[in-house]
C-alpha positions in Angstrom: -6.1 6.8 7.5 -3.3 5.5 5.4 -1.8 9.3 5.2 0.8 9.3 1.9 -1.0 6.2 0.5 -2.1 5.8 -2.8 -5.6 3.7 -3.8 -6.0 2.1 -7.4 -8.4 -0.3 -8.9 -7.0 -3.5 -10.5 -8.9 -5.3 -12.9 -8.4 -9.2 -12.8 -9.9 -11.7 -14.8 -13.1 -12.4 -12.9 -12.8 -9.3 -9.9 -12.0 -5.7 -9.5 -9.6 -5.2 -6.4 -9.1 -2.2 -4.3 -5.9 -1.4 -3.1 -4.2 0.7 -0.9 -0.2 1.4 -1.5 2.3 3.7 -0.2 6.3 3.6 1.0 9.4 2.6 -0.7 11.8 -0.3 -0.1 11.1 -3.9 -0.1 7.3 -5.0 -1.0 5.2 -6.2 1.7 1.3 -7.3 1.0 -1.2 -7.3 3.9 -4.3 -9.5 3.9 -7.2 -9.0 6.0 -9.5 -11.5 7.5 -13.3 -11.6 8.1 -15.3 -9.4 8.4 -12.8 -6.6 7.9 -11.5 -5.0 4.8 -7.9 -3.7 4.1 -8.4 -0.7 6.4 -7.8 -3.1 9.5 -4.4 -2.4 8.8 -4.4 1.5 9.3 -2.2 1.4 12.4 0.1 -0.9 11.0 0.8 -0.2 7.4 2.1 3.1 8.5 4.5 1.7 10.9 6.2 -0.8 8.3 6.4 2.3 5.7 8.4 3.7 8.5 10.7 0.7 9.0 11.5 1.0 5.2 8.9 -1.1 3.4 6.5 -0.8 0.6 3.1 -1.8 1.8 0.5 -2.8 -0.3 -2.9 -3.5 1.3 -5.8 -4.9 -0.9 -9.8 -5.8 -0.1 -10.0 -9.3 -1.0 -12.3 -10.3 -3.6 -15.5 -9.4 -2.7 -15.1 -8.1 0.2 -15.0 -4.1 1.2 -14.5 -2.4 -2.3 -13.4 -5.1 -4.1 -16.0 -7.2 -6.4 -16.0 -10.8 -7.5 -18.0 -12.8 -9.9 -21.4 -14.3 -9.3 -21.4 -17.5 -7.1 -21.5 -20.9 -8.4 -22.4 -24.2 -7.3 -18.5 -25.3 -6.6 -17.7 -21.8 -4.9 -14.7 -22.0 -7.2 -15.1 -18.1 -7.8 -14.3 -17.3 -4.2 -11.8 -20.2 -3.7 -8.2 -19.3 -2.0 -6.8 -20.2 -5.2 -8.6 -17.5 -7.2 -8.1 -14.8 -4.3 -4.3 -15.9 -4.3 -4.2 -15.1 -8.2 -5.8 -11.8 -7.5 -3.1 -10.8 -5.3 -0.3 -12.1 -7.6 -2.1 -10.0 -10.3 -2.1 -6.6 -8.1 1.4 -7.1 -7.1 2.4 -7.4 -10.8 0.4 -4.1 -12.0 2.2 -2.4 -9.2 5.6 -4.0 -10.6 6.2 -6.5 -8.1 7.0 -10.1 -9.0 8.4 -10.9 -5.6 7.0 -10.0 -2.3 6.7 -10.7 1.3 3.5 -11.9 2.3 1.1 -11.5 5.5 -2.2 -13.2 6.5 -4.4 -12.6 9.2 -7.7 -14.8 9.6 -9.1 -15.6 6.2 -6.5 -13.7 4.8 -4.4 -16.2 6.4 -5.7 -19.2 4.1 -5.4 -17.0 1.3 -1.4 -16.4 2.0 -1.2 -20.1 2.7 -2.7 -20.9 -1.0 -0.5 -18.0 -2.8 2.7 -19.6 -0.9 1.8 -23.0 -2.1 0.9 -22.0 -5.6 3.2 -19.2 -6.5 6.3 -20.1 -4.7 8.8 -18.1 -6.6 6.5 -15.1 -5.9 6.8 -15.6 -2.1 10.1 -14.1 -0.2 9.1 -14.9 3.5 5.2 -15.1 4.9 3.4 -14.6 7.9 0.4 -16.2 8.8 -1.8 -14.7 12.1 -4.3 -16.5 14.1 -5.2 -19.2 11.5 -4.5 -23.0 10.7 -5.2 -24.6 7.5 -8.3 -24.9 6.8 -8.1 -28.9 6.3 -6.1 -29.0 9.8 -9.5 -27.3 11.6 -11.6 -29.7 10.1 -9.5 -32.7 10.8 -10.2 -31.8 14.3 -13.9 -30.7 14.8 -14.6 -31.6 18.0 -18.0 -30.4 20.2 -16.0 -27.4 21.5 -14.7 -26.3 18.2 -18.4 -26.7 16.6 -19.7 -24.5 19.7 -17.4 -22.0 19.6 -16.6 -21.7 15.9 -20.2 -22.6 14.7 -20.5 -19.5 12.4 -18.4 -21.6 9.7 -21.3 -24.3 9.4 -24.0 -21.9 9.3 -22.3 -19.5 6.9 -22.1 -22.7 4.7 -25.7 -23.3 4.2 -27.5 -22.0 1.1 -29.2 -18.6 1.2 -30.3 -18.9 4.8 -27.1 -16.8 6.2 -28.2 -14.0 3.6 -31.1 -13.6 4.8 -30.5 -13.5 8.6 -27.4 -11.0 8.6 -29.3 -8.8 5.7 -32.0 -8.4 8.2 -29.9 -6.6 10.6 -26.3 -6.6 9.4 -25.5 -4.0 12.3 -26.7 -6.2 15.0 -24.8 -9.2 13.3 -21.6 -7.5 12.9 -20.3 -5.9 16.0 -17.4 -3.3 16.6 -16.1 -0.8 18.5 -15.0 2.7 16.8 -13.0 3.7 19.7 -10.9 0.5 19.5 -11.1 0.0 15.7 -10.6 4.0 14.9 -13.8 5.7 13.7 -12.2 5.8 9.6 -11.9 2.1 9.9 -14.9 1.3 11.9 -17.3 3.5 9.1 -15.6 1.7 6.2 -16.2 -1.6 7.5 -19.9 -0.4 8.8 -20.7 0.5 5.1 -19.3 -2.7 3.5 -20.9 -5.4 6.4 -24.2 -3.4 5.0 -24.0 -4.3 1.3 -25.5 -7.6 0.4 -23.1 -8.1 -2.4 -20.2 -8.0 0.3 -22.1 -10.4 2.5 -22.9 -13.1 0.0 -19.2 -12.8 -1.0 -18.2 -13.2 2.7 -20.1 -16.4 2.7 -19.0 -17.9 -0.4 -15.3 -17.5 1.0 -16.9 -19.9 4.1 -18.6 -22.2 1.6 -15.2 -22.4 -0.3 -13.3 -23.1 2.8 -15.5 -26.4 3.6 -15.4 -27.5 0.0 -13.0 -26.7 -2.6 -10.4 -25.2 -0.2 -10.1 -28.2 1.8 -9.8 -30.4 -1.2 -7.1 -28.6 -2.4 -5.3 -28.8 0.6 -5.7 -32.4 1.1 -4.3 -32.8 -2.8 -1.3 -30.8 -1.5 -0.5 -33.3 1.6 -0.9 -36.1 -0.4 1.6 -34.6 -3.1 4.0 -33.6 -0.4 3.6 -29.8 -1.3 4.6 -27.6 1.4 5.6 -23.8 2.1 9.2 -23.2 0.7 9.9 -20.4 2.2 10.6 -18.9 5.6 7.5 -19.0 7.7 6.4 -17.1 10.6 3.3 -17.9 12.7 1.6 -15.5 15.0 -1.3 -15.7 17.1 -3.1 -13.6 19.6 -2.7 -14.9 23.0 -6.5 -13.6 24.2 -8.0 -15.4 21.5 -8.6 -19.2 21.2 -6.4 -20.8 18.8 -3.8 -21.9 21.6 -6.6 -23.2 23.7 -8.3 -25.2 21.1 -5.0 -27.0 19.8 -2.2 -26.2 22.0 1.3 -24.6 20.4 0.0 -23.9 16.8 3.8 -24.1 15.5 3.6 -28.2 16.1 0.8 -28.3 13.6 2.6 -25.6 11.3 5.6 -27.9 10.9 3.9 -30.3 8.5 3.4 -27.5 5.9 6.6 -25.5 6.4 9.9 -26.6 7.2 11.5 -23.2 8.1 8.9 -22.2 10.9 9.2 -20.0 13.9 6.5 -17.6 15.9 5.1 -16.4 19.0 1.8 -15.4 20.4 1.1 -11.6 21.1 -0.8 -10.1 23.6 -4.1 -9.1 22.1 -7.5 -10.2 21.1 -8.4 -11.5 17.6 -7.8 -8.6 15.8 -4.2 -7.9 16.6 -3.7 -5.2 13.8 -6.3 -2.9 15.4 -5.4 -3.9 19.1 -1.6 -4.3 19.5 0.1 -2.3 16.4 3.4 -2.0 17.4 4.1 -5.1 18.7 2.8 -6.9 15.5 4.6 -4.3 13.3 7.7 -4.9 15.3 7.6 -8.7 14.6 7.0 -8.3 10.9 9.9 -6.2 10.7 12.1 -8.2 12.4 11.3 -11.1 10.1 11.1 -9.3 7.1 14.4 -7.6 7.7 13.3 -3.8 8.1 14.6 -1.3 9.8 14.1 -0.9 13.8 13.2 2.6 14.0 9.8 3.9 13.3 
């Protein structure tokens, strides 16, 4: 995986962030979702390098090979604000003060927070298979609670850790052929680590509490994404089924929104890398050739 890429570890105030980076040109950051690591981008990142970008793929705080602080009662150590700050520090350590940004799933929530908190750092942002957490929570229905019950299970104290760590291979299931063997092996190693499991659960606990509050404060203050925004969603996932056209919701958060669906299941970077890379390069202004 990631032929020609380098790896490094960046120490920030509360966390140690593992990052892959490669290529030359305008910088693009790719933020993974739950329960993946930066390896989920192993098919997309080389395509973007081939289109003339410098590509940076960090493991989010507490995920994969990155580490974070001990959990606290307010979950602030795993808030999207804290994780977004990590990304800014990682990019500065690589010499980039302004960059294009991509976030998938939980990484999309981090990317939203980064674009809101650090508008001078983000030139363009693509958000994939996600809505603002507060938008999800304001639309909770029986259908949502049934399909996305894990959000509320993960928020419980201690019980999820005991259940998941008793048999992580049964809880987190993946397909090495679909994911790619090396990606699968890295992901499986992470999900067997109780510290990683605790950090991933803290991500969700923060989502229902401090992250929701931060988003609601932004809405009350009229804070919006200032840069051009692309919204992508997997046509074989359930976002459109639950909410209809995601662009209608996102237009309340950004004045310049465009986007479309991609024919894939939820893990679009693994299932449709060429289509995703094409959409990203077209939006960020990269070369059309690979």
